[in-house]
N, C-alpha and C positions, 0 to 999 in steps of 0.2 A: 571392604575394609582396606584402608590405605596401608601399604607396607613400604619400608625403606629399601631401595635397591642399591647394592654396592657393586660397582663394575670397575675393574681395573683397566686403564687405558695407557698403553705403553708407547713412548716414542723412542728416539735414538738415545736420549740422555736421561730420561726419568720415567717413573710410573706414577700415575695419579689414581686415587680412588674417588669415584664420583658418587655422591649421595643425592638421590633425586626421588621425588614423590611418584610412586608407581603402584599399579594394581597387581604387578607380577610378584612371584615369590622372590625372596632375597637370593641374589646370585653373586658369584665372585669369579671373574674370569680374566684372562690376560690375552690381549690380541695386539698384533702389529698393524700399523696403518697400511691400508692398501691404496695405492695411488691409481686412480681410474681416470680415463680420458673421456671426452665428450663427443667422439665421432658419431655416436648413436644419434645425436641431434640431427646430424646431416642425413642419416638414413631415415630418421623420422620425417624430416622435411621433404625428402624425396618421395616417400611412400605414403604420407598422410593423404587420406581421401581415396586411397586405392587399395584394393584387396582382390584376391582371386577366389572365385567360387569353385565348386567341385569340377566344373568343366574346364577350368584353367583360364576362364575369361576374367578380365579386370572389371571390377564393379566399383561403384562410387561410395560404398559403405566405408566409413572411417573406423579403423581398428584402434588407433591410438588417439586419445582425446586430450591428454595432458602429460607433461613431464614433471616429475618431482626429483630434484637433484640435491645432493649433499653439496657442501661448499669446499672445504679443504681437500685438496687432492682430486677434486672432481670438477666443479665449476671453476675453481682456481687451481693453478698448477702448483708444483712443489715450492715455488718462490712466492706464493700468495698473489699471483698475477692472473688477471683475466686476459687471456690471449685474444688477439683479433680473430683467430679462427673459431674459437669457442663463441665469441660474441656474435660473429656472423651466423654460426650454426643455430644459435638460440633464436635469433631474429628470423632466420629462414623458416625454422619450425613454426614460429608464431604466425608468420605470413601464410603458412599452410594450414592454419587453424589449430595448431597444437601449442598452447602456451606453456610456460615453465613457472613452477613455484619452487622456492628454496625450502629445504627441509634439513635443518642443521642443528648441531649441539651448540653452536656458537651463539653469543649474545648479539644484540643489535649494536655493534661497535663501529669504529671508524671505517671498517671495510664496507659497511652498508652504503653510505653516500658515494663511495668510490666505485662500487660495482653495480648496484641495482639500477641506478639511473641510466647507465650505458645499455642495459638490456631492455629498458622500457617496460618493466614488469608491472602489471596492473592487478595481479591477484594477491591474496593474502600470503604471508610467509610464515613458516614454522621454525621456531627458534628454541634453544635450550632443551633439546630432545623432546619437543612437543609440549613443554610446560608453558610456553608463551607463543601465542598465535596473534599476529597483527595484520591489519589491513595494509594495503600498499603505502598508505601515508603514515604508517606507524601507529595508528589507533589500535588499542588492544581489543581483540575479539574473544580471546580465551586466556586465562591465567590460572595456574595451579601451583601452589606453594607448599613448602614443607611446614609441618606443625612445629611449634616452638620447642616441644620436648625433644624432637629429633635434632633440631638445630643446637639446642643446649648440650645434648649428649655428644654431638660431633665437636663442639667447641671444647668440651672437657677432655675428650680423647686427644685432640690436637695438642692441648696444653700438657697432658700427661706424657705424650710421646715426643714432645718438642718438635712437631712438624708443622709446616705451613698449611693454613686453611684459608681458602678463598670462598666468599659467598657471592653467588650470582643473583642479583636482585634486579630483575627486568633489564634495563640497559646500563646498570652500574655493577661494579665489582668491589666488594669491601674485603679488607684483610687486616690482621693485627698490625703488621708492619711490612714495608717493602723489602724484598730480598731477592736473591738470584732466581728463585722459583716464580715469584709473582712477575718479575721482569720478563720471563719467557712468554707471558701472555701478550706482550706488546708486539712481538714478531707476528703473531696471528691477527693483529689489528683488532683485538678484543678491547672493550672499554678499559681505560687506564685504571688499574687497581688503586683504590683509595684507602690509605692506612688510617685506622680509627682507634688503634690501641686496644680498648676493651670491646671485643666483638660481641660478647653477650649483652653488655650494656647498650650497644648500638643497635643490635638486631632484635632481641627478645621483646615482644610486645610493641615494637616500634617500626621495624622494617621487615617486610616479608621476603624470604629467600626462596628462590625457585630451585636452586641446587647448590651443593657444597662440594668443593674439590680439595682433597688432601694432596699435598705436593711435597715430595721428598725423594731422595735418591732411591734407586731400586732396592738396595739392601735394607734400607730402613722400612720401606713399604712392605717388604716380604715378612717383616717381623710383627707388623701390626695385626 
């Protein structure tokens, strides 16, 4: 049975509630982003193809076969940049037989052509919390969307609470209107939000949504 997952994601200025299609029980939590670096890629590259047996001797058995990396604060730094050091580490790991795939909650936005070609990735990528998986060329391999009744309920809730709702639909984002909250997505190089006025009329029975994000100040989200 498919259930709706509600997870609160907090940054320095706001909190958002994400509605996505999941098989897990409904949860509601708050977490601060953790910025992680990628020096592990260098260690992977240095040690790929080598391991020690019980006698302490180095063997040729490969312990690590693939790297799965988040994007914001991991593959990219806090300024949404792919640094030369990370780029070199990813390529070094690939040369050692340990390729990288991205696994992110982000959509395939403007950041994709800016970042992925520099890394020479040839494997599928995981986007939108796993609700969209594409091949290296962008071809869809797996897609899982929210049922219309869930989308409709979220649209009604957003209207009742007068809060911003954004709908992630593959590589596009739709919203009722552009405001300060939707504009924040541009900094993350997500697809440019498209105002459509009547979200229900635009989405229900017409466009499938992978996930929905409620966006509002912290105090407002706390009351929802």
